[in-house]
C-alpha positions as CSV (number, residue, x, y, z in Angstrom):
1,X,0.0,0.0,0.0
2,X,1.4,3.4,-0.9
3,X,2.2,5.9,1.9
4,X,-0.5,8.4,1.1
5,X,-3.2,5.8,1.3
6,X,-1.7,4.5,4.5
7,X,-1.8,7.9,6.1
8,X,-5.3,8.5,4.9
9,X,-6.6,5.2,6.4
10,X,-4.8,6.1,9.6
11,X,-6.8,9.3,10.0
12,X,-10.0,7.6,8.9
13,X,-9.3,4.8,11.5
14,X,-9.6,2.1,8.9
15,X,-6.2,0.5,9.1
16,X,-6.1,-3.3,9.1
17,X,-3.8,-5.1,11.5
18,X,-1.2,-5.6,8.8
19,X,-1.5,-1.9,7.8
20,X,-1.2,-0.8,11.4
21,X,2.1,-2.7,11.7
22,X,3.4,-1.2,8.4
23,X,2.3,2.3,9.7
24,X,4.1,1.9,13.0
25,X,7.2,0.6,11.3
26,X,7.3,3.6,8.9
27,X,6.7,6.0,11.9
28,X,9.9,4.6,13.5
29,X,12.1,4.2,10.4
30,X,11.0,6.9,7.9
31,X,11.6,10.4,9.1
32,X,9.7,12.0,6.1
33,X,6.7,9.8,6.7
34,X,6.6,10.7,10.4
35,X,6.9,14.4,9.5
36,X,4.0,14.1,7.0
37,X,1.8,12.4,9.6
38,X,2.7,15.2,12.2
39,X,1.9,17.9,9.6
40,X,-1.4,16.4,8.7
41,X,-2.3,16.2,12.4
42,X,-1.6,19.9,12.8
43,X,-3.7,20.7,9.8
44,X,-6.7,18.7,11.1
45,X,-6.4,20.3,14.5
46,X,-6.3,23.8,12.9
47,X,-9.4,23.0,10.9
48,X,-11.2,21.8,14.0
49,X,-10.2,24.8,16.0
50,X,-11.2,27.2,13.2
51,X,-14.6,25.5,13.0
52,X,-15.1,25.9,16.7
53,X,-14.1,29.5,16.6
54,X,-16.4,30.2,13.7
55,X,-19.3,28.6,15.5
56,X,-18.5,30.6,18.7
57,X,-18.4,33.9,16.8
58,X,-21.7,33.2,15.0
59,X,-23.4,32.2,18.3
60,X,-22.1,35.4,20.0
61,X,-23.3,37.5,17.1
62,X,-26.8,36.0,17.2
63,X,-26.9,36.4,21.0
64,X,-26.0,40.0,20.8
65,X,-28.6,40.9,18.2
66,X,-31.5,38.6,19.1
67,X,-34.7,40.1,20.4
68,X,-35.3,39.6,24.1
69,X,-38.6,37.7,23.5
70,X,-36.9,35.0,21.4
71,X,-35.6,31.8,23.0
72,X,-31.8,31.3,22.9
73,X,-32.4,27.8,21.6
74,X,-34.0,29.2,18.4
75,X,-31.0,31.4,17.8
76,X,-28.6,28.6,18.6
77,X,-30.3,26.4,16.0
78,X,-30.2,29.2,13.5
79,X,-26.5,29.7,14.1
80,X,-25.8,26.0,13.6
81,X,-27.8,25.9,10.4
82,X,-25.8,28.9,9.0
83,X,-22.5,27.3,10.0
84,X,-23.5,23.9,8.6
85,X,-24.6,25.4,5.3
86,X,-21.3,27.3,5.1
87,X,-19.3,24.2,5.9
88,X,-21.3,22.2,3.4
89,X,-20.4,24.6,0.7
90,X,-16.8,24.6,1.7
91,X,-16.6,20.8,1.7
92,X,-18.4,20.7,-1.7
93,X,-15.8,23.0,-3.1
94,X,-13.0,20.9,-1.6
95,X,-14.6,17.7,-3.0
96,X,-14.8,19.0,-6.6
97,X,-11.3,20.4,-6.4
98,X,-10.0,17.0,-5.2
99,X,-11.8,15.2,-8.0
100,X,-10.3,17.7,-10.5
101,X,-6.8,17.1,-9.1
102,X,-7.3,13.3,-9.2
103,X,-8.3,13.3,-12.9
104,X,-6.4,16.3,-14.4
105,X,-3.3,15.4,-16.4
106,X,-1.4,17.7,-18.7
107,X,-2.1,16.9,-22.4
108,X,1.0,16.2,-24.4
109,X,2.1,17.8,-27.6
110,X,0.9,15.5,-30.3
111,X,1.0,18.0,-33.1
112,X,4.5,19.4,-33.7
113,X,8.1,18.5,-32.8
114,X,9.7,20.7,-30.1
115,X,13.2,20.9,-31.6
116,X,14.2,24.3,-32.6
117,X,16.2,24.5,-35.8
118,X,15.6,25.7,-39.3
119,X,12.0,26.3,-38.3
120,X,12.8,28.5,-35.4
121,X,10.8,31.3,-36.9
122,X,7.7,29.1,-37.4
123,X,5.2,30.3,-34.8
124,X,3.6,26.9,-34.6
125,X,6.9,25.2,-33.6
126,X,7.6,28.1,-31.2
127,X,4.2,27.7,-29.6
128,X,4.7,24.0,-28.9
129,X,8.2,24.6,-27.8
130,X,7.0,27.0,-25.1
131,X,4.1,24.6,-24.2
132,X,6.4,21.6,-23.8
133,X,8.8,23.6,-21.6
134,X,6.0,24.8,-19.3
135,X,6.1,28.4,-20.5
136,X,2.3,28.4,-20.6
137,X,1.8,32.2,-20.7
138,X,4.0,32.5,-23.8
139,X,2.4,29.4,-25.3
140,X,-1.0,31.0,-24.7
141,X,0.0,34.2,-26.5
142,X,1.3,32.2,-29.5
143,X,-1.6,29.8,-29.8
144,X,-4.0,32.8,-29.5
145,X,-2.2,34.5,-32.4
146,X,-2.4,31.3,-34.5
147,X,-6.1,30.8,-33.9
148,X,-6.9,34.5,-34.6
149,X,-5.2,34.1,-38.1
150,X,-5.8,30.5,-39.1
151,X,-8.8,29.4,-37.0
152,X,-7.1,25.9,-36.6
153,X,-8.7,23.5,-34.1
154,X,-5.3,22.5,-32.6
155,X,-4.5,26.2,-31.7
156,X,-7.9,26.6,-30.0
157,X,-7.4,23.3,-28.1
158,X,-3.9,24.1,-26.9
159,X,-5.0,27.6,-26.0
160,X,-7.6,26.2,-23.7
161,X,-5.0,23.8,-22.2
162,X,-2.6,26.6,-21.6
163,X,-5.3,28.5,-19.7
164,X,-5.9,25.5,-17.6
165,X,-2.2,25.2,-16.8
166,X,-2.3,28.8,-15.8
167,X,-5.3,28.2,-13.4
168,X,-7.5,30.4,-15.6
169,X,-10.3,28.0,-15.6
170,X,-13.1,30.3,-16.5
171,X,-11.2,31.6,-19.5
172,X,-10.4,28.0,-20.5
173,X,-14.2,27.2,-20.4
174,X,-14.9,30.1,-22.7
175,X,-12.2,29.0,-25.0
176,X,-13.3,25.3,-25.2
177,X,-16.8,26.4,-25.8
178,X,-15.7,28.1,-29.0
179,X,-14.8,24.6,-30.4
180,X,-17.4,23.1,-32.8
181,X,-17.9,19.6,-31.3
182,X,-20.2,18.7,-34.2
183,X,-17.0,18.3,-36.3
184,X,-16.3,15.2,-34.3
185,X,-12.6,15.2,-35.2
186,X,-9.7,13.8,-33.2
187,X,-9.7,16.8,-30.8
188,X,-13.5,16.5,-30.0
189,X,-13.4,13.9,-27.1
190,X,-10.5,15.7,-25.5
191,X,-12.1,19.1,-25.7
192,X,-15.2,17.6,-24.0
193,X,-13.1,16.0,-21.4
194,X,-11.1,19.0,-20.4
195,X,-14.1,21.2,-20.6
196,X,-15.9,18.9,-18.2
197,X,-12.9,19.0,-15.8
198,X,-12.9,22.8,-16.0
199,X,-16.6,22.8,-15.1
200,X,-15.9,20.5,-12.2
201,X,-13.2,22.8,-10.9
202,X,-15.7,25.7,-11.0
203,X,-18.2,23.5,-9.2
204,X,-20.6,23.6,-12.2
205,X,-21.5,19.9,-12.1
206,X,-24.8,20.6,-14.0
207,X,-22.6,21.5,-17.1
208,X,-19.9,18.8,-16.6
209,X,-22.2,15.8,-16.3
210,X,-23.9,16.1,-19.7
211,X,-20.4,16.2,-21.3
212,X,-19.3,13.1,-19.4
213,X,-22.4,11.3,-20.4
214,X,-21.8,12.1,-24.0
215,X,-18.3,10.8,-23.8
216,X,-19.4,7.6,-21.9
217,X,-22.1,6.7,-24.4
218,X,-19.9,6.7,-27.5
219,X,-16.7,4.9,-28.4
220,X,-13.7,7.3,-28.0
221,X,-10.4,7.7,-26.3
222,X,-11.9,9.1,-23.1
223,X,-14.9,6.8,-22.8
224,X,-13.7,4.7,-19.9
225,X,-12.3,7.7,-18.0
226,X,-15.6,9.5,-18.5
227,X,-17.6,6.5,-17.1
228,X,-15.3,6.3,-14.1
229,X,-15.6,10.0,-13.3
230,X,-19.3,10.1,-13.9
231,X,-19.8,7.3,-11.3
232,X,-18.1,9.5,-8.7
233,X,-20.3,12.5,-9.5
234,X,-23.7,10.8,-9.7
């Protein structure tokens, strides 16, 4: 079992006897493992403390402003509802972000070689060179120029990917939505996939699910991944 899963099961109190032995061994012999466990304990304590503090402040605020004729129990219940709703939204956001992180993978350059040489002045080669080297801001600039002039699907697709890499998810959504999925070319399933992931990151599941259903119902390169992700969302 990998170390991350082992730590996760430890905090969830689901370690088997064999896993507990492995966990105890790593705590004694692996300094980095022990540090990670200690760090996660601190994080969990901080979250718990923050939740208690937030609840206390909300209760105090309700107590200070409540009419004298109202029962404290009513205001206590109201405060709890507000806090629960707030925490519910927080954990929903956390959940969709976790799903996004679990499924997102950078898409490789499958269009042009990255070697600079006699084509060093070719904007297409330059764009992919920057993309492959993680210079996504420059790649975005170049792919945008290419698309503005040539209207090529690959430029639009990699423009959207560059925006995702730059954490500009809303802009990525707007870019992918410019793609004509009716063309049904080699980019189409990947456009749908990355658009769905972008919607998930923005917590817009109502937009992500139809795309994933479309991918899961037809044979394509992302069909199985779409089925797996869809099962986690529904």
